[in-house]
MIGUZA-928527 format. One record per atom (N, C-alpha, C, O): y negated, z, x negated. Coordinates in steps of 0.05 Angstrom, whole numbers, plus 5000, padded with zeros to 4 digits. Atoms other than C-alpha are relative to their C-alpha. Example, Ala and Ser with C-alpha at 12.3 -4.5 7.8 and 13.67 -1.06 7.14 Angstrom:
// residues 2
502450004982;509051564754;497650004982;497650134961;502449995016;502151434727;497850145015;495650185005;
// end
This chain:
// residues 111
501850034986;500249984999;497250044986;496650254975;502150005017;493849814969;497450095018;497450065042;502449864982;486950124992;497749794995;497449654975;502550234996;480849715010;498350084983;498850284970;501949955014;474749684974;498150235007;497250384989;501549774995;470850175007;501450294996;500150494991;498649775001;476350695005;500550034967;500550264957;500349955027;476750574930;497850104987;498050284971;502549925005;469550624919;499350315010;497650434998;500249774990;469851264959;501650234981;501150474981;498049825017;475251564908;498250034974;498550234959;501849975023;469751434855;497850195000;496650284980;502849844998;464251854885;500750294996;502950385003;499449705002;463452604868;500550115029;499450015049;499449884977;465953014920;497650095020;497850065045;502449914989;459253284941;498849765018;498149785042;501550274983;456452564961;502249925019;501549865041;497750094983;463152384991;499950185029;500150085051;500149864978;462852985037;497250015016;496950035040;502950034981;455552945056;499649735011;497949715028;499850244982;456652245078;501949995022;501749875043;497949984978;462652395113;499050195026;499550135049;501249844983;459052955148;497649875017;497249915041;501950164988;453252525161;500649815024;499149775044;498950174983;457752025195;501250145026;501350045049;498849844973;460952535242;498450175016;498850255039;501749814987;455352945254;498649925028;498349685032;501550054973;451752975324;498050225002;498150444991;502449825002;445453265341;500850305011;502350325030;498749784993;446653985349;497250185015;495950355004;502149854990;441454195403;500850195025;499150265042;499649794982;445354665447;502250184988;503250124966;498149815011;450255235436;502849865000;504449904981;497550134991;456054805466;500349784972;502449764959;499850195022;454554275412;500650144973;502450064958;499449805024;454254815357;503250064998;504650044978;497249865001;460955095377;501649774993;503449804975;498150265005;464054345377;499749954969;501649874955;499850115029;461454225306;501350234985;502150164962;498649825014;464654905284;502749924998;504049904977;496950054997;471454715314;500449744983;502449734969;499750255017;470454005280;500450104968;502350044954;500049915029;469054335213;502650134990;503750084968;497449825004;475054835219;502349804997;503849824978;497950185005;479654255233;499949834976;502049794963;500150175026;477253825178;500650174975;502050074957;498949845022;478054415129;503550045004;504950044984;497649974997;485054515159;501449814992;503249854977;498750265012;487353835148;499349924975;500249694971;500650075027;484853765078;497749774998;497149654977;502250205002;479253305098;497450084987;495849934976;502449835005;473853785081;500850244980;502550414985;499149795019;473954215019;499050275012;497050295026;500249794984;474354935040;497350144992;496150285009;502849885006;467955175002;497749875015;495949995025;501950114985;463954645032;499950055030;497950085044;500049934972;466754765100;498850275004;497450315024;500849724995;465255505091;497250005002;496150105022;502850044995;457955355077;498949875026;496949955037;501050154973;457254885138;500550215025;499050245044;499649784976;460655445183;498150224996;497250335016;502249775000;455955955159;497449905013;496650045031;501950134989;450055505175;500249945027;498349975041;499650034971;452855325239;499950275017;498650305037;500149704987;454256065257;497550115000;497150285018;503149894998;446756225242;498849845022;497549975039;500850184978;444955635289;501050145026;499650175046;498649874971;449655965343;499050245007;498850315030;501149714993;446656635336;497149965009;496150105026;502750094990;439856315344;499949905029;498449985047;500250044967;441455995409;500950195014;499950195036;499549774986;444656595432;498050175004;497950255027;502349855000;438557005418;498249865017;497050005033;502250094989;434056515446;501049985032;499149965049;499050054973;438556455514;499750335013;499250375036;500249754991;438357225517;497350085004;496850265020;503249974996;430457215512;499849845026;498849975044;500650124975;430356725568;501050135023;499950125045;498949834980;434957175607;498550265006;498750375028;501449805002;430457755590;497549945020;496950095038;502350064985;424257385618;500749975027;499450095044;499350054969;427857135682;500550295016;499950335040;499349754987;430157865696;497450155004;497250315022;502849864999;422758115687;498649885027;497650025044;500950154977;420657565738;501450135023;499950245040;498549884978;426257825786;499350265006;499150335030;500649744992;424458515781;497250035011;496750205028;502749974989;417058405793;500049885031;498449955049;499850134972;418957985854;501450225021;500550265043;498849804985;423658525880;498250255004;498050355026;501849795001;418659085862;497749965020;496650165029;502150034981;413558765907;500950025030;499350085048;498449954976;418458785966;500150295011;500250484996;499249744986;419159376014;502650124986;504449974980;497649905011;424359855984;502349975017;501850045040;497349974985;431559786012;500650255001;500750374979;498849745000;433960426034;502550014988;504249844994;497549945014;439560705991;502350095024;501950185047;497749964981;446360776022;500150265006;499050424990;499449684993;448161426056;501250094980;502949964968;498749835025;449961956004;500050305016;498250405029;499049754990;453462606023;499050204979;499450174955;501249785018;449763245996;502250185002;502650275025;497849805000;455863695976;499250245000;500850415006;500649704998;451964305973;499750045028;500850245037;500249944973;450264246047;502550015017;502750185035;497550024984;457064056073;502250164985;504450204996;498049825014;460764476020;501649834985;501449594989;498350165019;465464225970;502850115004;503150355003;497249934994;473164235984;501250034974;503250174973;498449975028;475064185911;499050234984;500150284962;
// end
């Protein structure tokens, strides 16, 4: 089995250049938490099948993990703002009476 010219040229490249090009070809925009998670999964699979060097993959996973934490923090901040808006709306409404509660001191405790 003979290798094609692009495959032979790829073998002559330093690993860093080869992997950088390979990642650029396979990389997709990472604009959401779901896309970052998919990127992590692809990177881990590439490391597992030997396509990607483990040290390079670990660096990529580290960066993607940081991006993931940023997206999660952003989502939590959005939820916090939304909860504040909801609490202001609920606070402006008349209070809903609490459910009936039994005063154990008045009725005595059987325990």
